[in-house]
Backbone as CSV, one residue per row, in Angstrom:
resi,resn,N_x,N_y,N_z,CA_x,CA_y,CA_z,C_x,C_y,C_z
1,MET,-119.517,-63.560,-227.558,-119.112,-64.461,-227.267,-120.092,-65.699,-227.285
2,ILE,-119.389,-67.207,-228.486,-121.027,-68.366,-228.626,-120.597,-69.269,-227.778
3,LYS,-122.338,-69.003,-227.654,-123.380,-69.651,-226.610,-123.391,-70.789,-227.028
4,TYR,-123.790,-71.691,-225.800,-123.185,-73.227,-226.348,-123.717,-73.177,-224.272
5,ASN,-124.194,-74.788,-224.096,-124.280,-75.517,-223.495,-123.209,-75.798,-222.420
6,SER,-123.257,-75.231,-221.204,-122.167,-75.018,-220.774,-121.824,-76.189,-219.350
7,ASN,-122.798,-76.924,-219.390,-123.211,-78.115,-218.127,-122.478,-78.967,-218.763
8,TYR,-122.133,-79.618,-219.510,-122.187,-80.999,-220.842,-122.529,-81.007,-221.675
9,MET,-121.283,-81.354,-222.471,-121.500,-81.479,-223.495,-120.930,-82.679,-224.150
10,ASN,-121.637,-83.171,-225.413,-120.905,-84.700,-225.987,-120.780,-84.393,-227.248
11,TYR,-120.046,-85.402,-227.711,-119.151,-84.849,-229.598,-119.738,-84.241,-230.318
12,ASN,-121.203,-84.602,-230.943,-122.006,-84.421,-231.831,-121.821,-82.149,-231.557
13,GLU,-122.245,-82.274,-229.193,-122.557,-81.095,-229.653,-121.009,-80.288,-229.684
14,PHE,-120.142,-80.607,-229.388,-118.793,-80.425,-229.912,-118.230,-80.061,-231.085
15,LYS,-118.683,-80.618,-231.823,-118.677,-80.240,-233.290,-120.007,-79.388,-233.532
16,ASN,-120.683,-79.388,-233.020,-121.924,-78.520,-233.634,-120.957,-77.029,-232.692
17,PHE,-120.543,-77.518,-232.032,-119.609,-76.296,-231.499,-118.764,-75.857,-232.108
18,LEU,-117.445,-76.076,-232.521,-117.327,-75.450,-233.566,-117.484,-75.453,-234.369
19,GLU,-117.876,-75.807,-235.684,-118.816,-74.990,-236.995,-119.245,-73.601,-236.432
20,LEU,-120.054,-73.239,-235.231,-120.104,-72.539,-234.961,-119.520,-71.298,-234.281
21,MET,-118.513,-71.828,-233.903,-117.146,-71.031,-234.017,-116.816,-70.523,-234.600
22,TYR,-116.452,-71.366,-236.133,-116.044,-70.955,-237.437,-116.821,-69.990,-237.600
23,ASN,-118.261,-69.922,-237.687,-119.049,-68.792,-238.733,-118.755,-68.304,-237.707
24,ASN,-118.666,-68.244,-236.148,-118.257,-66.605,-235.898,-117.149,-65.792,-236.271
25,TYR,-116.399,-66.403,-236.004,-114.964,-66.046,-236.880,-115.072,-65.658,-238.187
26,LEU,-115.701,-65.879,-238.932,-115.735,-66.099,-240.304,-116.784,-64.387,-240.664
27,GLU,-117.686,-63.961,-240.187,-118.560,-63.365,-239.414,-118.513,-62.075,-238.521
28,ASN,-117.961,-62.732,-237.919,-117.157,-61.357,-236.639,-116.019,-60.749,-235.913
29,SER,-114.210,-61.677,-237.114,-113.730,-61.587,-236.751,-112.741,-60.437,-236.013
30,GLU,-113.463,-59.664,-236.181,-112.717,-57.848,-236.306,-112.466,-58.233,-234.828
31,ASN,-114.061,-58.696,-234.202,-114.368,-58.707,-232.231,-113.253,-59.637,-231.884
32,TRP,-112.840,-60.205,-232.307,-112.006,-60.902,-231.711,-110.693,-60.879,-230.825
33,GLU,-110.354,-60.949,-229.985,-109.098,-59.871,-229.440,-108.230,-60.846,-230.091
34,ASN,-107.973,-62.156,-230.502,-107.141,-63.293,-231.293,-107.868,-63.795,-232.955
35,ASN,-107.405,-62.939,-233.388,-108.062,-63.414,-234.264,-107.254,-63.545,-235.374
36,ASN,-106.126,-63.957,-234.863,-105.179,-64.368,-236.223,-104.405,-65.764,-235.935
37,LEU,-104.091,-66.622,-236.009,-103.009,-68.249,-235.304,-102.105,-67.011,-234.742
38,GLU,-101.325,-66.693,-234.817,-100.452,-66.524,-233.529,-100.824,-66.179,-232.311
39,SER,-101.901,-64.943,-231.708,-102.042,-64.474,-230.982,-103.343,-66.322,-230.297
40,PHE,-103.500,-66.615,-231.582,-104.824,-68.053,-231.252,-104.166,-69.232,-230.217
41,LEU,-103.136,-69.581,-230.668,-102.294,-70.316,-230.362,-101.322,-69.987,-229.101
42,GLU,-101.264,-68.633,-228.810,-100.276,-67.576,-228.166,-101.271,-68.045,-226.550
43,ALA,-102.832,-67.889,-227.202,-104.118,-67.469,-225.596,-104.124,-68.755,-225.863
44,LEU,-103.987,-69.935,-226.067,-104.383,-71.231,-225.757,-103.670,-71.932,-224.880
45,ILE,-102.298,-71.529,-225.319,-101.229,-71.945,-224.224,-101.370,-71.269,-222.988
46,ALA,-101.056,-70.027,-222.963,-101.730,-69.302,-221.531,-102.630,-69.675,-220.542
47,ILE,-103.949,-70.199,-221.715,-105.087,-70.328,-221.050,-104.462,-72.680,-219.959
48,THR,-104.302,-72.743,-220.948,-103.283,-74.320,-220.469,-102.410,-74.393,-219.678
49,ASP,-101.299,-73.251,-219.822,-100.528,-73.113,-218.060,-101.228,-72.204,-217.187
50,ASP,-102.062,-71.875,-217.281,-102.734,-71.948,-215.566,-104.155,-71.969,-215.699
51,LEU,-104.035,-73.640,-216.443,-104.967,-73.572,-216.464,-106.485,-74.474,-214.728
52,ASP,-105.902,-74.306,-213.511,-106.164,-74.517,-212.458,-106.595,-73.012,-212.230
53,GLY,-106.238,-72.311,-212.596,-106.740,-70.936,-212.963,-107.684,-70.513,-212.975
54,PHE,-107.788,-71.084,-214.312,-108.582,-71.181,-215.543,-110.136,-71.579,-214.955
55,LEU,-110.133,-72.749,-214.268,-110.665,-73.726,-213.980,-111.634,-72.817,-213.346
56,ILE,-110.917,-72.092,-212.121,-111.754,-72.328,-210.434,-112.287,-70.654,-211.156
57,HIS,-111.607,-70.085,-211.279,-112.594,-68.512,-212.405,-113.783,-68.497,-212.976
58,ASN,-113.848,-70.070,-213.517,-114.834,-70.458,-214.726,-115.872,-71.345,-213.261
59,GLU,-115.937,-71.149,-212.306,-115.928,-72.435,-211.133,-116.813,-73.486,-211.922
60,ARG,-115.127,-74.509,-212.766,-115.697,-75.976,-212.795,-114.835,-76.619,-212.168
61,LYS,-115.431,-78.048,-212.212,-114.419,-79.157,-211.642,-114.110,-79.651,-212.879
62,TYR,-113.358,-79.850,-213.021,-112.366,-80.728,-214.688,-111.159,-81.057,-213.335
63,ASN,-111.219,-82.643,-214.494,-110.508,-83.542,-214.302,-108.977,-83.179,-216.046
64,LYS,-108.064,-81.866,-215.079,-107.499,-81.918,-216.589,-106.936,-82.824,-216.814
65,ASN,-106.756,-84.026,-216.862,-105.950,-85.261,-217.189,-106.900,-86.291,-217.530
66,ASN,-108.110,-85.720,-217.945,-108.768,-86.804,-218.820,-109.910,-85.749,-218.936
67,PRO,-109.806,-84.769,-219.917,-110.313,-83.392,-219.962,-112.163,-83.836,-220.650
68,SER,-112.935,-83.519,-220.512,-114.172,-83.389,-221.463,-113.984,-82.668,-223.004
69,TRP,-115.161,-82.879,-223.238,-115.463,-81.739,-224.521,-115.638,-80.662,-224.046
70,LEU,-116.461,-80.474,-223.280,-116.672,-79.631,-222.228,-115.476,-78.264,-221.534
71,THR,-114.610,-79.256,-221.611,-113.376,-78.407,-220.790,-112.731,-78.004,-222.661
72,PHE,-112.758,-78.466,-223.922,-112.444,-78.349,-224.654,-112.951,-76.584,-225.422
73,ALA,-114.027,-76.812,-225.082,-114.760,-75.890,-226.119,-114.353,-74.616,-224.596
74,ASP,-115.005,-74.717,-223.928,-114.240,-73.477,-222.654,-112.951,-73.047,-223.189
75,ILE,-111.911,-73.754,-223.046,-110.371,-72.915,-222.959,-110.399,-72.774,-225.036
76,LEU,-111.709,-73.186,-225.802,-111.445,-71.882,-227.655,-112.208,-71.540,-227.162
77,SER,-112.946,-71.451,-226.677,-113.870,-70.458,-226.676,-113.104,-68.955,-225.605
78,THR,-112.364,-69.044,-224.933,-111.872,-68.214,-223.803,-110.444,-67.686,-224.437
79,ALA,-110.252,-68.274,-225.266,-109.143,-68.008,-225.898,-109.298,-67.065,-227.482
80,ILE,-110.593,-66.634,-227.436,-110.979,-66.171,-228.365,-110.328,-64.152,-228.114
81,ILE,-110.910,-64.280,-226.619,-110.908,-62.602,-225.815,-109.707,-62.972,-224.541
82,TYR,-108.646,-64.267,-224.379,-107.857,-64.338,-223.374,-106.732,-63.294,-224.208
83,GLU,-106.199,-62.118,-222.785,-105.028,-61.354,-223.491,-104.275,-61.584,-222.255
């Protein structure tokens, strides 16, 4: 799993997160459950479809109509392992 500040994330931290995620994929793609574009996008769709449940499970209070950088990071990092 990719480690990042799970309390707050600004734009620059999100960019850094994306770089970490990219490097993690290059070095560990065999450990990603969704290590191709099709399965990764399917996971993103599934997470987004169940965003309320996802947020409750992660004990987050998000405004899904006005998401933050942290929301995007949480969704993207979960899509790595989401089945």
